[in-house]
C-alpha positions as CSV (number, residue, x, y, z in Angstrom):
1,M,-10.1,13.9,-3.9
2,T,-6.5,14.2,-2.8
3,I,-3.5,13.4,-4.8
4,L,-1.3,10.5,-3.6
5,P,2.3,11.3,-2.6
6,D,4.7,11.2,-5.5
7,Q,1.9,11.5,-7.9
8,P,2.2,14.3,-10.5
9,V,-0.2,17.2,-9.9
10,D,-1.5,17.1,-13.5
11,S,-2.3,13.4,-13.3
12,R,-5.8,12.4,-14.4
13,I,-5.9,9.2,-12.4
14,R,-6.9,9.3,-8.8
15,L,-6.8,6.4,-6.4
16,E,-9.3,6.9,-3.6
17,P,-9.8,3.9,-1.2
18,L,-13.4,3.1,-0.2
19,E,-14.9,1.7,3.0
20,A,-12.3,-0.2,5.0
21,Y,-9.6,-0.3,2.3
22,L,-6.2,1.4,2.4
23,V,-3.6,2.3,-0.1
24,A,0.0,1.3,0.6
25,V,3.2,1.1,-1.3
26,P,5.5,-2.0,-0.9
27,S,8.3,-1.7,1.6
28,A,11.8,-1.5,0.2
29,S,12.3,-5.1,1.2
30,E,9.7,-6.2,-1.3
31,T,11.3,-4.5,-4.3
32,T,14.7,-4.8,-5.9
33,G,17.0,-1.8,-6.5
34,S,15.6,-1.5,-10.0
35,G,12.0,-1.5,-8.8
36,L,11.0,-5.1,-9.6
37,V,8.5,-6.5,-7.1
38,L,9.6,-9.7,-5.6
39,P,7.3,-12.7,-5.8
40,Q,5.5,-14.0,-2.7
41,I,7.7,-17.0,-2.3
42,V,10.8,-14.8,-2.0
43,K,9.5,-12.2,0.5
44,R,8.5,-12.9,4.1
45,P,6.6,-11.1,5.7
46,S,4.6,-8.9,3.4
47,T,5.0,-5.3,4.5
48,G,4.0,-1.9,3.1
49,M,3.8,1.8,4.0
50,V,0.3,3.3,4.2
51,R,-0.3,6.3,1.9
52,K,-4.1,6.7,2.1
53,I,-7.0,5.3,4.1
54,G,-10.7,4.8,3.4
55,P,-13.4,6.4,5.5
56,D,-14.1,3.2,7.5
57,V,-10.5,2.4,8.5
58,K,-10.1,2.8,12.2
59,A,-6.9,1.3,13.5
60,I,-4.4,2.3,10.8
61,R,-3.1,5.8,10.0
62,V,-1.3,7.3,7.0
63,D,2.5,6.6,7.2
64,D,2.1,3.5,9.3
65,E,4.3,0.6,8.2
66,I,2.1,-2.5,8.2
67,V,2.3,-6.3,7.9
68,Y,-0.5,-7.8,5.9
69,K,-1.7,-11.3,4.8
70,A,0.3,-12.3,1.8
71,G,-1.6,-12.8,-1.4
72,L,-4.6,-10.7,-0.4
73,A,-3.5,-7.3,-1.6
74,V,-4.7,-6.0,-4.9
75,D,-1.7,-4.7,-7.0
76,M,-2.2,-1.6,-9.1
77,T,0.1,0.7,-11.0
78,V,-1.0,4.3,-11.3
79,D,1.0,6.8,-13.3
80,G,4.0,4.4,-13.1
81,T,3.9,4.0,-9.3
82,H,3.1,0.6,-7.8
83,Y,0.3,0.6,-5.1
84,L,-1.4,-2.1,-3.0
85,L,-5.1,-2.0,-2.1
86,I,-5.4,-3.8,1.2
87,R,-8.5,-4.4,3.4
88,E,-8.0,-3.2,7.0
89,S,-9.0,-6.7,8.2
90,D,-6.1,-8.2,6.2
91,V,-3.6,-6.1,8.2
92,I,-2.1,-8.2,11.0
93,A,0.4,-5.8,12.6
94,R,1.8,-2.3,12.6
95,L,5.6,-2.0,12.7
96,Q,6.8,0.5,15.3
97,Q,10.3,1.8,15.8
């Protein structure tokens, strides 16, 4: 298994996406300066930065910024870092600059 970015090397918890799931972190627009995650009614659209992908993910790559269906991501906190588990089919767009 690989270690997620910003995760301490000595951490005992590993988050490895399975099948067509990916791991993302909320975009800055979804959190306040103090790190509080904004509720769904405050943020539009739901965006995140992809950190890991499962073996069956085809169209999304690590470091893609994505737009996903609100309310369908699974929120998790691992070693103090907030992550989102999102099914690839719930991703509706990739943001490109």
